[in-house]
Backbone as CSV, one residue per row, in Angstrom:
resi,resn,N_x,N_y,N_z,CA_x,CA_y,CA_z,C_x,C_y,C_z
1,MET,104.161,202.512,159.743,102.905,202.991,159.178,102.199,201.881,158.416
2,SER,102.982,201.166,157.592,102.366,200.097,156.809,101.830,198.984,157.697
3,LEU,102.552,198.727,158.846,102.113,197.672,159.760,100.782,198.034,160.403
4,SER,100.666,199.289,160.803,99.432,199.720,161.452,98.250,199.689,160.499
5,ILE,98.507,199.888,159.220,97.435,199.814,158.234,97.063,198.360,157.967
6,HIS,98.052,197.483,157.947,97.835,196.078,157.593,96.964,195.359,158.612
7,ARG,97.196,195.642,159.885,96.437,194.926,160.921,94.943,195.219,160.879
8,PRO,94.554,196.515,160.807,93.116,196.781,160.690,92.518,196.167,159.430
9,ALA,93.271,196.221,158.330,92.758,195.654,157.091,92.536,194.157,157.250
10,ARG,93.477,193.487,157.929,93.342,192.056,158.159,92.138,191.759,159.055
11,ALA,91.968,192.610,160.081,90.833,192.440,160.989,89.508,192.625,160.255
12,ILE,89.491,193.631,159.366,88.272,193.874,158.588,87.967,192.684,157.694
13,GLY,89.052,192.106,157.105,88.863,190.939,156.254,88.309,189.759,157.025
14,ILE,88.817,189.558,158.240,88.319,188.461,159.073,86.858,188.672,159.425
15,LEU,86.519,189.941,159.803,85.129,190.242,160.148,84.209,190.042,158.956
16,ALA,84.696,190.454,157.781,83.883,190.283,156.579,83.659,188.806,156.296
17,GLY,84.725,188.018,156.497,84.587,186.580,156.290,83.607,185.957,157.247
18,LEU,83.685,186.392,158.520,82.747,185.873,159.513,81.321,186.265,159.177
19,SER,81.137,187.495,158.696,79.797,187.953,158.325,79.241,187.135,157.175
20,MET,80.093,186.884,156.181,79.655,186.077,155.046,79.302,184.662,155.491
21,PHE,80.116,184.129,156.421,79.841,182.779,156.938,78.498,182.742,157.655
22,ALA,78.241,183.816,158.453,76.974,183.888,159.182,75.802,183.972,158.220
23,ILE,75.949,184.763,157.156,74.882,184.897,156.171,74.641,183.572,155.469
24,PHE,75.765,182.900,155.107,75.652,181.605,154.442,74.964,180.580,155.333
25,THR,75.334,180.590,156.609,74.733,179.649,157.554,73.243,179.903,157.713
26,ALA,72.887,181.192,157.829,71.473,181.545,157.963,70.699,181.157,156.714
27,ALA,71.293,181.414,155.550,70.624,181.068,154.294,70.437,179.562,154.175
28,SER,71.452,178.820,154.609,71.347,177.364,154.565,70.236,176.871,155.478
29,ALA,70.144,177.502,156.658,69.097,177.111,157.604,67.722,177.394,157.040
30,ILE,67.569,178.550,156.382,66.286,178.908,155.779,65.936,177.934,154.662
31,ALA,66.957,177.613,153.838,66.731,176.675,152.745,66.316,175.312,153.275
32,GLN,66.958,174.891,154.355,66.613,173.600,154.952,65.198,173.614,155.496
33,GLU,64.824,174.750,156.119,63.475,174.901,156.669,62.427,174.816,155.571
34,ALA,62.767,175.420,154.381,61.805,175.476,153.292,61.755,174.197,152.476
35,LYS,62.720,173.307,152.682,62.784,172.077,151.902,61.556,171.218,152.171
36,ALA,60.995,170.679,151.096,59.811,169.845,151.249,60.151,168.550,151.971
37,PRO,59.267,168.073,152.825,59.485,166.762,153.452,59.458,165.659,152.393
38,ASP,59.903,164.495,152.762,59.808,163.328,151.902,58.406,162.744,152.084
39,TYR,57.500,163.154,151.213,56.107,162.757,151.369,55.917,161.248,151.213
40,GLU,56.671,160.652,150.324,56.577,159.203,150.154,56.983,158.488,151.442
41,ALA,58.020,159.008,152.101,58.469,158.394,153.359,57.424,158.572,154.455
42,ILE,56.751,159.721,154.459,55.690,159.956,155.444,54.583,158.915,155.277
43,VAL,54.162,158.716,154.035,53.097,157.749,153.760,53.544,156.327,154.105
44,ALA,54.829,156.051,153.920,55.361,154.713,154.181,55.724,154.477,155.642
45,SER,55.470,155.445,156.521,55.827,155.295,157.935,55.296,153.982,158.487
46,PRO,56.145,153.178,159.116,55.730,151.832,159.543,54.668,151.810,160.624
47,ASP,54.479,152.916,161.332,53.495,152.919,162.416,52.103,153.358,161.962
48,ARG,51.912,153.567,160.658,50.570,153.874,160.171,49.727,152.611,160.138
49,SER,48.412,152.766,160.287,47.525,151.607,160.413,47.245,150.956,159.057
50,ASP,46.861,149.696,159.113,46.486,148.976,157.895,45.250,149.610,157.250
51,ALA,44.328,150.097,158.067,43.127,150.741,157.532,43.492,151.988,156.733
52,ASP,44.431,152.777,157.263,44.867,153.967,156.537,45.558,153.594,155.235
53,ARG,46.312,152.515,155.240,46.990,152.083,154.008,45.977,151.649,152.947
54,GLN,44.853,151.102,153.381,43.800,150.771,152.427,43.203,152.052,151.828
55,THR,43.018,153.050,152.670,42.505,154.334,152.178,43.486,154.975,151.211
56,ASP,44.772,154.772,151.436,45.804,155.330,150.555,45.592,154.929,149.099
57,LEU,45.061,153.724,148.877,44.940,153.198,147.525,44.075,154.081,146.638
58,ARG,43.089,154.744,147.236,42.235,155.619,146.435,42.507,157.104,146.651
59,ARG,43.245,157.434,147.714,43.435,158.856,148.023,44.778,159.429,147.534
60,GLN,45.736,158.566,147.194,47.048,159.006,146.716,47.625,160.114,147.619
61,PRO,47.857,159.821,148.887,48.215,160.857,149.855,49.560,161.538,149.605
62,ALA,50.538,160.835,149.053,51.824,161.483,148.791,51.652,162.605,147.772
63,LYS,50.851,162.360,146.747,50.596,163.399,145.746,49.774,164.545,146.341
64,MET,48.845,164.190,147.220,48.032,165.236,147.845,48.888,166.124,148.748
65,LEU,49.741,165.512,149.566,50.620,166.288,150.440,51.526,167.194,149.613
66,ALA,52.078,166.646,148.535,52.956,167.442,147.679,52.205,168.612,147.062
67,PHE,50.954,168.395,146.681,50.166,169.464,146.071,49.874,170.571,147.076
68,THR,49.631,170.213,148.326,49.376,171.244,149.338,50.627,172.066,149.626
69,GLY,51.812,171.453,149.447,53.055,172.138,149.782,53.300,172.220,151.272
70,VAL,52.653,171.392,152.056,52.796,171.441,153.516,54.249,171.200,153.899
71,ARG,54.746,171.985,154.869,56.140,171.944,155.286,56.235,171.873,156.807
72,THR,57.412,171.470,157.267,57.665,171.487,158.697,57.528,172.907,159.234
73,GLY,56.949,173.031,160.421,56.787,174.329,161.057,55.518,175.062,160.702
74,MET,54.740,174.551,159.743,53.525,175.252,159.320,52.415,175.166,160.368
75,LYS,51.514,176.135,160.283,50.304,176.181,161.108,49.120,175.930,160.171
76,VAL,48.417,174.804,160.384,47.430,174.310,159.421,46.092,174.057,160.097
77,LEU,45.009,174.407,159.406,43.656,174.053,159.833,43.135,172.975,158.900
78,ASP,42.769,171.817,159.459,42.197,170.722,158.682,40.697,170.697,158.947
79,MET,39.917,171.165,157.977,38.470,171.235,158.130,37.841,169.851,158.043
80,ASP,36.852,169.617,158.893,36.144,168.340,158.971,37.143,167.188,159.061
81,ALA,37.913,167.202,160.126,38.957,166.185,160.311,38.388,164.783,160.390
82,ASN,37.158,164.660,160.905,36.493,163.366,160.988,37.344,162.389,161.783
83,ALA,37.653,161.221,161.236,38.437,160.237,161.997,39.929,160.533,161.990
84,GLY,40.336,161.548,161.234,41.717,162.010,161.328,42.708,161.421,160.347
85,TYR,42.231,160.782,159.291,43.145,160.198,158.303,44.099,161.252,157.733
86,SER,43.550,162.341,157.198,44.392,163.400,156.629,45.106,164.189,157.715
87,THR,44.447,164.358,158.844,45.047,165.102,159.947,46.381,164.493,160.352
88,GLU,46.410,163.180,160.472,47.649,162.513,160.882,48.761,162.702,159.854
89,LEU,48.427,162.589,158.582,49.433,162.794,157.538,49.979,164.214,157.581
90,LEU,49.102,165.188,157.740,49.537,166.581,157.838,50.400,166.796,159.067
91,ALA,50.025,166.161,160.173,50.792,166.300,161.408,52.209,165.777,161.237
92,ARG,52.341,164.669,160.526,53.673,164.127,160.267,54.493,165.088,159.400
93,ALA,53.831,165.759,158.467,54.541,166.658,157.555,55.010,167.945,158.231
94,VAL,54.254,168.473,159.199,54.641,169.732,159.842,55.541,169.526,161.060
95,ALA,55.667,168.277,161.510,56.486,167.982,162.694,57.952,168.351,162.435
96,PRO,58.689,168.703,163.504,58.258,168.720,164.900,57.725,170.071,165.375
97,ALA,57.941,171.134,164.583,57.653,172.477,165.085,56.281,173.001,164.711
98,GLY,55.601,172.349,163.759,54.317,172.856,163.307,53.169,172.374,164.165
99,VAL,51.955,172.837,163.792,50.763,172.443,164.543,49.592,172.304,163.574
100,ILE,48.749,171.307,163.833,47.537,171.086,163.053,46.336,171.337,163.953
101,TYR,45.421,172.189,163.510,44.155,172.403,164.194,43.101,171.590,163.439
102,ALA,42.615,170.527,164.068,41.681,169.607,163.436,40.262,169.995,163.816
103,GLN,39.531,170.568,162.846,38.184,171.062,163.126,37.137,169.984,162.902
104,ASP,36.217,169.884,163.812,35.029,169.052,163.672,33.871,169.766,164.355
105,SER,32.675,169.579,163.833,31.500,170.097,164.535,31.035,169.053,165.535
106,ALA,30.397,169.498,166.594,29.906,168.576,167.618,28.888,167.603,167.031
107,ALA,28.067,168.080,166.097,27.042,167.225,165.497,27.664,166.105,164.681
108,VAL,28.727,166.413,163.920,29.388,165.390,163.111,30.064,164.364,164.008
109,ILE,30.702,164.829,165.071,31.355,163.898,166.000,30.333,162.939,166.593
110,GLU,29.207,163.454,167.005,28.189,162.633,167.650,27.609,161.591,166.689
111,ARG,27.381,162.000,165.438,26.701,161.116,164.495,27.632,160.158,163.762
112,PHE,28.862,160.596,163.479,29.703,159.810,162.582,31.060,159.407,163.157
113,VAL,31.655,160.257,163.965,33.046,160.039,164.367,33.140,159.245,165.665
114,LYS,32.237,159.556,166.624,32.268,158.936,167.951,33.668,159.088,168.552
115,ASP,34.302,157.957,168.901,35.609,158.041,169.545,36.764,157.746,168.584
116,LYS,36.508,157.700,167.278,37.550,157.345,166.315,38.717,158.333,166.349
117,PHE,38.410,159.614,166.412,39.484,160.604,166.436,40.266,160.506,167.734
118,ASP,39.564,160.307,168.848,40.247,160.238,170.145,41.204,159.049,170.209
119,ILE,40.817,157.950,169.592,41.711,156.790,169.552,42.959,157.112,168.738
120,ARG,42.776,157.747,167.586,43.924,158.123,166.759,44.802,159.151,167.478
121,ALA,44.176,160.029,168.226,44.917,161.106,168.891,45.936,160.590,169.900
122,GLN,45.821,159.353,170.306,46.766,158.781,171.258,48.097,158.391,170.612
123,LYS,48.154,158.396,169.296,49.382,158.028,168.602,50.432,159.121,168.751
124,PRO,51.709,158.779,168.859,52.773,159.799,168.957,52.765,160.775,167.790
125,ALA,52.387,160.321,166.610,52.380,161.194,165.433,51.370,162.328,165.567
126,MET,50.427,162.225,166.506,49.374,163.232,166.662,49.656,164.220,167.784
127,LYS,50.864,164.215,168.327,51.145,165.054,169.486,51.089,166.548,169.183
128,ASN,51.221,166.927,167.913,51.159,168.341,167.558,49.814,168.713,166.933
129,VAL,48.760,167.978,167.313,47.407,168.220,166.811,46.524,168.750,167.930
130,VAL,45.763,169.794,167.620,44.778,170.354,168.542,43.394,170.115,167.944
131,HIS,42.545,169.386,168.654,41.194,169.114,168.160,40.307,170.312,168.480
132,VAL,39.747,170.913,167.440,38.936,172.128,167.576,37.483,171.763,167.299
133,ILE,36.653,171.784,168.322,35.237,171.444,168.177,34.453,172.740,167.997
134,ARG,34.139,173.041,166.740,33.434,174.283,166.424,32.547,174.046,165.215
135,ASP,31.476,174.842,165.134,30.573,174.758,163.993,31.301,175.126,162.699
136,PHE,30.813,174.590,161.590,31.453,174.849,160.306,31.452,176.330,159.932
137,ASP,30.373,177.044,160.245,30.333,178.444,159.846,31.028,179.364,160.853
138,ASP,31.657,178.777,161.866,32.521,179.528,162.789,33.677,178.603,163.199
139,PRO,34.479,178.163,162.226,35.405,177.052,162.473,36.711,177.420,163.156
140,VAL,36.998,178.702,163.274,38.324,179.123,163.737,38.225,179.798,165.103
141,PRO,38.962,179.337,166.098,38.972,180.031,167.391,39.346,181.508,167.214
142,PRO,38.737,182.404,167.985,38.961,183.843,167.770,40.402,184.287,167.946
143,ASP,41.187,183.543,168.715,42.583,183.935,168.926,43.542,183.265,167.951
144,LEU,42.991,182.564,166.954,43.837,181.847,165.997,43.815,182.570,164.651
145,GLY,44.989,182.924,164.160,45.097,183.581,162.866,46.462,183.309,162.266
146,GLY,46.716,183.910,161.128,48.004,183.746,160.485,48.289,182.326,160.041
147,LEU,47.239,181.590,159.646,47.428,180.215,159.200,48.188,180.175,157.877
148,ASP,49.023,179.166,157.722,49.739,178.962,156.464,48.887,178.219,155.445
149,LEU,48.040,177.327,155.944,47.326,176.409,155.055,46.031,175.959,155.708
150,ILE,44.992,175.840,154.883,43.737,175.201,155.285,43.464,174.076,154.295
151,THR,43.101,172.910,154.804,42.703,171.799,153.944,41.237,171.465,154.203
152,PHE,40.547,171.089,153.144,39.118,170.755,153.231,38.888,169.596,152.264
153,PHE,39.044,168.391,152.772,39.082,167.221,151.913,37.776,166.431,151.933
154,PHE,37.089,166.388,150.786,35.962,165.496,150.531,34.815,165.676,151.528
155,ALA,34.593,166.912,151.946,33.519,167.168,152.916,32.745,168.449,152.636
156,TYR,33.196,169.262,151.689,32.450,170.498,151.415,31.032,170.159,150.983
157,HIS,30.869,169.082,150.221,29.523,168.712,149.785,28.608,168.451,150.980
158,ASP,29.174,167.908,152.076,28.357,167.587,153.244,27.747,168.827,153.882
159,VAL,28.505,169.904,153.927,27.972,171.094,154.605,26.849,171.742,153.817
160,THR,26.682,171.352,152.537,25.612,171.969,151.737,24.228,171.495,152.156
161,TYR,24.125,170.336,152.831,22.806,169.897,153.306,22.691,169.980,154.829
162,MET,23.667,170.631,155.442,23.588,170.912,156.872,23.154,172.373,157.075
163,PRO,22.698,172.714,158.280,22.329,174.104,158.547,23.575,174.967,158.741
164,VAL,24.311,175.184,157.655,25.578,175.907,157.684,25.510,177.097,156.751
165,ASP,25.931,178.252,157.234,26.075,179.440,156.396,27.428,179.329,155.688
166,ARG,27.415,178.807,154.472,28.672,178.538,153.784,29.426,179.806,153.425
167,ALA,28.705,180.859,153.109,29.375,182.124,152.795,30.142,182.632,154.019
168,GLU,29.526,182.500,155.198,30.210,182.916,156.426,31.389,181.992,156.718
169,MET,31.221,180.695,156.516,32.315,179.752,156.714,33.513,180.116,155.833
170,ASN,33.242,180.407,154.581,34.327,180.729,153.653,34.997,182.046,154.008
171,ARG,34.214,183.001,154.481,34.807,184.276,154.927,35.707,184.054,156.142
172,LYS,35.277,183.196,157.054,36.077,182.928,158.250,37.384,182.228,157.885
173,MET,37.337,181.296,156.960,38.571,180.634,156.519,39.510,181.649,155.866
174,PHE,38.960,182.507,155.036,39.768,183.521,154.358,40.456,184.430,155.378
175,ALA,39.705,184.867,156.377,40.257,185.778,157.386,41.339,185.109,158.223
176,ALA,41.244,183.805,158.433,42.195,183.110,159.302,43.547,182.870,158.648
177,LEU,43.587,182.914,157.318,44.845,182.696,156.610,45.708,183.950,156.625
178,LYS,47.003,183.774,156.635,47.910,184.892,156.439,47.869,185.293,154.962
179,PRO,48.252,186.527,154.609,48.348,186.885,153.197,49.287,185.924,152.470
180,GLY,48.833,185.388,151.362,49.605,184.386,150.645,49.332,182.969,151.100
181,GLY,48.555,182.807,152.196,48.212,181.480,152.686,47.326,180.733,151.699
182,LEU,47.279,179.422,151.836,46.617,178.568,150.853,45.436,177.807,151.436
183,LEU,44.449,177.582,150.595,43.338,176.679,150.863,43.377,175.596,149.795
184,VAL,43.495,174.340,150.195,43.438,173.224,149.256,42.163,172.447,149.539
185,ILE,41.349,172.310,148.512,40.034,171.717,148.682,39.822,170.644,147.629
186,ALA,39.313,169.497,148.052,39.053,168.377,147.148,37.669,167.817,147.426
187,ASP,37.007,167.355,146.363,35.680,166.758,146.568,35.314,165.873,145.383
188,HIS,34.190,165.165,145.560,33.694,164.234,144.551,32.853,164.991,143.518
189,SER,33.114,164.759,142.250,32.466,165.520,141.174,31.031,165.064,140.913
190,ALA,30.144,166.040,140.784,28.779,165.785,140.322,28.686,166.184,138.847
191,ARG,27.593,165.792,138.221,27.373,166.152,136.824,27.091,167.635,136.685
192,SER,27.387,168.159,135.515,27.063,169.547,135.215,25.558,169.760,135.357
193,GLY,25.189,170.773,136.102,23.783,171.077,136.341,23.229,170.505,137.630
194,ASP,23.970,169.574,138.261,23.479,168.974,139.512,23.653,169.911,140.706
195,GLY,24.603,170.823,140.627,24.820,171.762,141.721,25.081,171.058,143.036
196,THR,24.259,171.388,144.041,24.377,170.742,145.347,23.218,169.777,145.610
197,THR,22.397,169.528,144.599,21.175,168.748,144.807,21.445,167.276,145.102
198,VAL,22.626,166.772,144.736,22.938,165.357,144.963,23.940,165.180,146.097
199,ALA,24.172,166.237,146.850,25.187,166.169,147.902,24.844,165.134,148.973
200,LYS,23.593,165.031,149.348,23.211,164.112,150.412,23.003,162.690,149.897
201,THR,22.576,162.548,148.657,22.279,161.222,148.112,23.512,160.568,147.491
202,LEU,24.237,161.316,146.656,25.403,160.760,145.960,26.724,161.182,146.593
203,HIS,26.658,162.127,147.510,27.851,162.703,148.148,28.804,163.290,147.109
204,ARG,28.216,164.076,146.235,28.943,164.772,145.180,28.527,166.231,145.149
205,ILE,29.344,167.053,144.496,29.025,168.459,144.303,29.564,168.895,142.951
206,GLU,28.802,169.740,142.286,29.264,170.255,141.001,30.450,171.192,141.234
207,GLU,31.539,170.931,140.542,32.773,171.679,140.774,32.587,173.180,140.569
208,SER,31.860,173.569,139.531,31.700,174.997,139.235,30.976,175.730,140.361
209,VAL,30.050,175.041,141.025,29.321,175.656,142.142,30.253,175.866,143.324
210,LEU,31.050,174.855,143.645,32.024,174.998,144.734,33.003,176.136,144.443
211,ARG,33.513,176.179,143.228,34.449,177.253,142.859,33.817,178.629,143.060
212,GLN,32.590,178.764,142.611,31.906,180.049,142.724,31.782,180.479,144.184
213,GLU,31.440,179.554,145.057,31.268,179.889,146.472,32.599,180.262,147.127
214,ILE,33.648,179.511,146.842,34.959,179.793,147.429,35.503,181.124,146.928
215,GLU,35.374,181.363,145.644,35.931,182.587,145.070,35.153,183.825,145.503
216,ALA,33.895,183.663,145.867,33.107,184.794,146.360,33.663,185.339,147.671
217,ALA,34.417,184.511,148.411,35.013,184.950,149.679,36.325,185.700,149.472
218,GLY,36.847,185.728,148.245,38.084,186.449,147.964,39.257,185.569,147.576
219,PHE,39.071,184.262,147.631,40.155,183.341,147.267,40.424,183.394,145.761
220,LYS,41.698,183.224,145.397,42.107,183.195,143.997,42.671,181.811,143.654
221,LEU,42.134,181.210,142.606,42.612,179.897,142.176,44.031,180.022,141.633
222,VAL,44.941,179.185,142.143,46.332,179.238,141.682,46.794,177.928,141.058
223,ALA,46.092,176.817,141.310,46.492,175.536,140.722,45.357,174.537,140.866
224,GLU,45.356,173.557,139.991,44.439,172.426,140.107,45.192,171.165,139.707
225,ALA,44.783,170.045,140.292,45.500,168.787,140.069,44.563,167.773,139.432
226,ASP,45.162,166.825,138.690,44.349,165.830,138.006,44.628,164.399,138.467
227,PHE,45.384,164.236,139.589,45.764,162.879,139.984,44.604,162.058,140.545
228,LEU,43.464,162.694,140.821,42.278,161.952,141.258,41.145,162.039,140.230
229,ARG,41.479,162.506,139.041,40.484,162.608,137.979,40.238,161.239,137.350
230,HIS,38.948,160.960,137.089,38.561,159.723,136.409,37.429,160.077,135.439
231,PRO,37.789,160.512,134.247,36.766,160.955,133.291,35.793,159.856,132.881
232,GLU,36.156,158.594,133.123,35.253,157.490,132.791,34.065,157.401,133.749
233,ASP,34.126,158.111,134.859,33.052,158.111,135.856,31.868,158.922,135.320
234,PRO,30.677,158.308,135.171,29.512,159.078,134.700,28.963,160.032,135.753
235,ARG,29.449,159.925,136.994,29.099,160.843,138.087,27.609,160.813,138.442
236,ASP,27.010,159.639,138.282,25.581,159.499,138.569,25.291,158.480,139.662
237,ALA,26.355,158.018,140.359,26.179,157.027,141.414,26.828,157.511,142.699
238,ALA,26.382,156.958,143.823,26.962,157.324,145.114,28.440,156.924,145.154
239,VAL,29.226,157.682,145.903,30.676,157.482,145.892,31.121,156.301,146.760
240,PHE,30.247,155.770,147.588,30.622,154.648,148.439,30.554,153.337,147.647
241,ARG,31.634,152.573,147.708,31.757,151.307,146.977,31.410,151.473,145.493
242,PRO,32.108,152.375,144.808,31.789,152.621,143.397,32.198,151.441,142.510
243,GLN,31.484,151.278,141.412,31.823,150.234,140.446,33.083,150.603,139.666
244,ILE,33.280,151.892,139.446,34.488,152.400,138.814,35.005,153.547,139.671
245,PRO,36.284,153.928,139.557,36.826,154.999,140.397,36.039,156.305,140.254
246,THR,35.863,156.994,141.362,35.107,158.238,141.404,35.945,159.403,140.889
247,ASP,35.348,160.211,140.037,36.021,161.420,139.558,36.046,162.458,140.681
248,GLU,37.233,162.951,140.991,37.400,163.917,142.084,38.297,165.063,141.638
249,PHE,37.947,166.270,142.056,38.740,167.452,141.711,39.527,167.915,142.923
250,VAL,40.694,168.501,142.665,41.571,169.020,143.718,42.002,170.415,143.297
251,LEU,41.691,171.412,144.133,41.935,172.817,143.790,42.772,173.488,144.861
252,LYS,43.650,174.381,144.413,44.471,175.158,145.348,44.142,176.638,145.180
253,TYR,43.705,177.252,146.284,43.382,178.673,146.309,44.361,179.425,147.210
254,GLN,44.495,180.702,146.935,45.391,181.537,147.736,44.674,182.801,148.201
255,LYS,45.001,183.211,149.413,44.585,184.535,149.877,45.584,185.543,149.316
256,PRO,45.126,186.505,148.542,46.081,187.423,147.888,46.989,188.123,148.900
257,LEU,48.208,188.415,148.467,49.175,189.125,149.302,48.726,190.557,149.535
């Protein structure tokens, strides 16, 4: 009798151990999946171009990537990808399983980008990038949703002097994110009271105006960063070839759960 009881008990113990091992293994895999990439190593990748490394000096990309929280496997929309500087960094961070949708409008490509993005797209690091040619106020393909992250770097001011319905653009970005998804937006600071009036001349935008427009779409501010802040900047000159570093704000918004 005791023998017959002992064997099932031993079998149950083995099964319980195997179950615990399976749970531990799954938890470890999830933890590994959620682990942040080495952003410094991404920026230091030897196959990045010298031109991009020059841009790094003012953009602090490792800090920017860390602030976005971009991870391997994520699905990301990079608004106004332009020549693809940020797109490539994001692509390296989400690899190998993630995907970057690099949005550009046809008008911007024709006037400013030309073939710069296509040349960059030939790099192995860009293999998980999809170039999305769509207007700013309709930036997301209709079959694309559940995005983890949207980035909008140093270009929101540009759409203020283009024929763009910004309220519709912001609603479309909000709808494309999954609940809890993030929008990280950065731009060049204008003086208080300048609003969007200097967007075309100085390429700046008043931070409070941008915040108001983004939050009107339903986004909730969850963090802001100061690694690109330069309070010594009087914010009265164009951002190209500045005499002193340009004051820039970086904001993180979330679509509520």
